[in-house]
C-alpha positions as CSV (number, residue, x, y, z in Angstrom):
1,I,-129.3,144.6,11.8
2,H,-125.6,143.8,12.1
3,D,-124.0,144.8,15.4
4,V,-127.2,146.3,16.8
5,D,-126.7,146.6,20.6
6,H,-123.1,145.5,20.3
7,P,-121.3,145.7,23.7
8,G,-117.9,146.6,22.3
9,V,-116.2,143.4,23.3
10,P,-115.9,140.0,21.6
11,N,-118.2,137.1,22.4
12,S,-115.4,135.4,24.4
13,T,-115.4,138.3,26.9
14,L,-119.2,138.0,27.3
15,I,-118.8,134.3,28.1
16,S,-116.0,134.9,30.6
17,E,-118.0,137.7,32.3
18,K,-121.0,135.3,32.4
19,S,-123.1,137.9,30.8
20,P,-126.9,137.2,30.8
21,V,-127.0,137.5,27.1
22,A,-124.3,134.8,26.8
23,E,-126.4,132.4,28.8
24,V,-129.4,133.1,26.7
25,Y,-127.6,132.1,23.6
26,K,-125.5,129.4,25.3
27,G,-122.2,130.9,24.3
28,R,-122.8,130.6,20.5
29,A,-122.7,133.7,18.2
30,I,-123.9,135.8,21.2
31,S,-123.8,139.3,19.8
32,E,-125.0,138.2,16.4
33,Q,-128.0,136.3,17.7
34,N,-128.8,139.2,20.0
35,S,-128.6,141.7,17.1
36,F,-131.0,139.6,15.0
37,Q,-133.5,139.1,17.8
38,I,-133.7,142.9,18.5
39,A,-134.1,143.7,14.8
40,W,-136.6,140.9,14.1
41,A,-138.8,142.1,17.0
42,L,-138.8,145.6,15.5
43,F,-139.7,144.1,12.1
44,L,-142.7,142.4,13.6
45,D,-143.9,145.5,15.3
46,D,-147.2,146.9,14.0
47,H,-145.5,150.1,12.9
48,Y,-143.8,148.1,10.1
49,E,-146.8,146.0,9.0
50,D,-146.9,147.6,5.5
51,L,-143.2,147.0,5.0
52,R,-143.5,143.4,6.3
53,L,-146.5,142.6,4.0
54,T,-144.7,144.1,1.0
55,L,-141.6,142.0,1.6
56,C,-143.4,138.9,2.9
57,P,-147.0,138.6,1.7
58,D,-147.6,135.2,3.2
59,P,-146.3,133.1,6.2
60,Q,-144.0,131.0,3.9
61,E,-142.2,134.1,2.6
62,L,-141.9,135.4,6.1
63,A,-140.3,132.2,7.3
64,R,-138.0,132.1,4.3
65,F,-137.0,135.7,4.9
66,R,-136.3,135.1,8.5
67,Q,-134.1,132.1,7.8
68,L,-132.1,134.1,5.2
69,L,-131.5,136.9,7.7
70,V,-130.4,134.4,10.4
71,N,-127.9,133.0,8.0
72,L,-126.5,136.4,6.9
73,V,-126.1,137.8,10.4
74,L,-124.6,134.7,11.8
75,A,-122.1,134.7,8.9
76,T,-120.4,137.7,10.5
77,D,-119.3,135.5,13.5
78,L,-115.9,134.7,12.1
79,M,-114.6,133.2,15.4
80,D,-117.1,130.3,15.6
81,K,-115.0,127.5,14.0
82,E,-118.0,125.1,13.7
83,L,-120.1,127.6,11.8
84,N,-117.2,128.5,9.6
85,Q,-116.5,124.9,8.8
86,R,-120.1,124.3,7.8
87,R,-120.0,127.3,5.4
88,A,-116.7,126.1,4.0
89,V,-118.1,122.7,3.2
90,R,-121.2,124.1,1.5
91,W,-119.0,126.5,-0.5
92,E,-116.8,123.7,-1.7
93,K,-119.8,121.6,-2.6
94,C,-121.4,124.4,-4.7
95,F,-118.5,126.3,-6.3
96,N,-115.5,124.0,-6.6
97,K,-116.8,122.0,-9.5
98,N,-116.1,121.7,-13.2
99,D,-119.2,123.5,-14.4
100,H,-119.4,127.3,-14.0
101,P,-120.9,128.5,-10.7
102,L,-124.2,130.2,-10.8
103,H,-125.5,127.5,-13.2
104,G,-127.3,125.3,-10.7
105,S,-129.7,123.0,-12.4
106,S,-132.3,122.9,-9.7
107,Q,-134.1,125.5,-7.7
108,P,-132.6,124.2,-4.3
109,S,-129.1,124.4,-5.8
110,I,-129.7,127.9,-7.1
111,D,-131.1,129.0,-3.7
112,L,-128.1,127.5,-1.9
113,E,-125.6,129.2,-4.2
114,A,-127.4,132.5,-3.8
115,T,-127.4,132.2,0.0
116,L,-123.7,131.4,0.1
117,I,-122.9,134.4,-2.0
118,L,-125.0,136.6,0.2
119,E,-123.3,135.2,3.3
120,N,-119.9,136.0,1.8
121,L,-121.0,139.4,0.7
122,M,-122.2,140.0,4.3
123,Q,-118.8,139.1,5.6
124,A,-117.2,141.3,3.0
125,S,-119.4,144.2,4.1
126,D,-118.3,143.6,7.7
127,L,-114.6,143.6,6.7
128,S,-114.8,146.0,3.8
129,H,-112.2,148.4,5.1
130,L,-109.6,145.7,4.7
131,M,-110.4,145.5,1.0
132,Q,-110.4,149.2,0.2
133,H,-107.7,151.9,-0.1
134,W,-104.9,151.9,2.5
135,H,-106.1,155.1,4.3
136,I,-109.6,153.6,4.7
137,Y,-108.2,150.4,6.1
138,R,-106.0,152.3,8.5
139,K,-108.8,154.5,9.8
140,W,-111.1,151.7,10.7
141,N,-108.2,149.6,12.0
142,K,-107.3,152.4,14.4
143,D,-110.9,152.7,15.6
144,F,-111.0,148.9,16.3
145,F,-107.6,149.1,18.1
146,L,-109.0,152.0,20.3
147,E,-112.1,149.9,21.1
148,C,-110.0,146.9,22.1
149,S,-107.6,149.1,24.1
150,A,-110.6,150.6,26.0
151,A,-111.9,147.2,26.9
152,Y,-108.4,146.2,28.1
153,M,-107.9,149.3,30.3
154,D,-111.4,148.7,31.7
155,G,-110.3,145.2,32.8
156,R,-112.8,143.5,30.5
157,T,-110.0,141.6,28.6
158,D,-106.8,140.1,29.8
159,S,-104.6,140.8,26.7
160,D,-103.1,144.1,25.7
161,P,-104.1,144.4,22.0
162,A,-100.8,146.2,21.2
163,E,-98.8,143.0,22.0
164,G,-100.2,140.9,19.1
165,W,-101.8,143.5,16.8
166,Y,-99.1,143.5,14.1
167,K,-98.9,139.7,13.7
168,G,-102.6,139.3,14.2
169,E,-103.4,141.6,11.2
170,I,-101.1,139.6,9.0
171,G,-102.8,136.3,10.0
172,F,-106.2,137.8,9.6
173,F,-105.3,138.9,6.0
174,D,-103.8,135.5,5.2
175,F,-106.5,133.2,6.7
176,V,-109.7,135.3,6.5
177,V,-109.7,138.4,4.3
178,I,-107.7,137.3,1.2
179,P,-109.5,133.9,1.0
180,L,-112.8,135.7,1.4
181,A,-111.9,138.1,-1.4
182,K,-110.8,135.2,-3.6
183,R,-114.1,133.4,-3.0
184,L,-116.1,136.5,-4.1
185,S,-113.9,136.8,-7.2
186,D,-114.0,133.1,-8.1
187,S,-117.8,133.0,-7.7
188,G,-118.1,135.2,-10.8
189,A,-121.1,137.0,-9.2
190,F,-119.3,140.4,-8.9
191,G,-117.4,140.7,-12.2
192,V,-114.4,143.0,-12.0
193,V,-115.3,144.1,-8.5
194,G,-114.4,140.7,-7.2
195,S,-110.9,141.1,-8.6
196,E,-110.5,144.6,-7.2
197,L,-111.4,143.3,-3.7
198,S,-108.6,140.7,-4.0
199,E,-106.1,143.3,-5.3
200,Y,-106.8,145.8,-2.5
201,A,-106.6,143.0,0.2
202,A,-103.2,141.9,-1.1
203,K,-101.9,145.4,-1.3
204,N,-103.0,146.3,2.2
205,R,-101.5,143.1,3.5
206,H,-98.2,144.0,1.8
207,E,-98.2,147.6,3.1
208,W,-99.1,146.4,6.6
209,E,-96.2,144.1,6.6
210,E,-93.9,147.0,5.8
211,K,-95.6,149.7,7.9
212,G,-97.6,147.9,10.5
213,N,-95.1,148.0,13.3
214,E,-94.9,151.8,12.9
215,A,-98.7,152.1,12.8
216,V,-99.1,150.1,16.0
217,A,-96.5,152.3,17.7
218,E,-98.5,155.4,16.7
219,M,-101.7,153.9,17.9
220,V,-100.2,153.0,21.3
221,E,-98.9,156.5,21.7
222,Y,-102.3,157.9,20.8
223,V,-103.9,155.7,23.5
224,R,-101.4,156.9,26.1
225,E,-102.0,160.5,25.2
226,V,-105.7,160.2,25.4
227,S,-105.5,158.3,28.7
228,T,-103.3,161.0,30.2
229,I,-105.7,163.7,29.2
230,K,-108.6,161.7,30.7
231,E,-106.7,161.2,34.0
232,L,-105.9,165.0,34.2
233,A,-109.5,165.9,33.5
234,T,-110.8,163.7,36.3
235,E,-108.3,164.8,38.9
236,Q,-109.9,166.6,41.8
237,P,-108.5,170.0,42.9
238,L,-106.6,170.0,46.3
């Protein structure tokens, strides 16, 4: 479901371009809502009736499943400050307490804790390369850099990603990735895996601080080489 029909540019670009899909969703979690709607329409198709009835045997379960999916997909919109603040408040309410998490005394409390863990797990899946081995992080970081560079060269964004990429990654580690890994670890739901995610995130942050400028320079050079090859390939013979 996540990133189905993704246009390759952030929601802010879709808003500035006055994209029809941005108007449909009123500028809020545009790509995320669009992805969900496409996937949900497929799920409701007659071809998937057996699957649908197995997962959701009655209308109440179907409505519950839909709401859960909405929460999970929208959780991947990390740029929406209001949504992030709501999630942060709910997390503080559920997990920053004296008793051990995952020990909710009522069913609504248990359901809320489970939903919050799933939302954070969805975010971790979206950002998993930042919490794995260095070479995996670098591979996907380069792919994202190339995607952003392509959007810039096509005139769809105003900022050259190379200008703020190094500092941007450090800030992303400090304010998004490492806190996310810590939440997963502190929740107690993932055992030693939660600690491993935190360790890898911290290691990658440290290594990026030491090698990030060099990595950005290499990616910039790669973009230039690819651009030159494309220009030569499109030149018309005299």
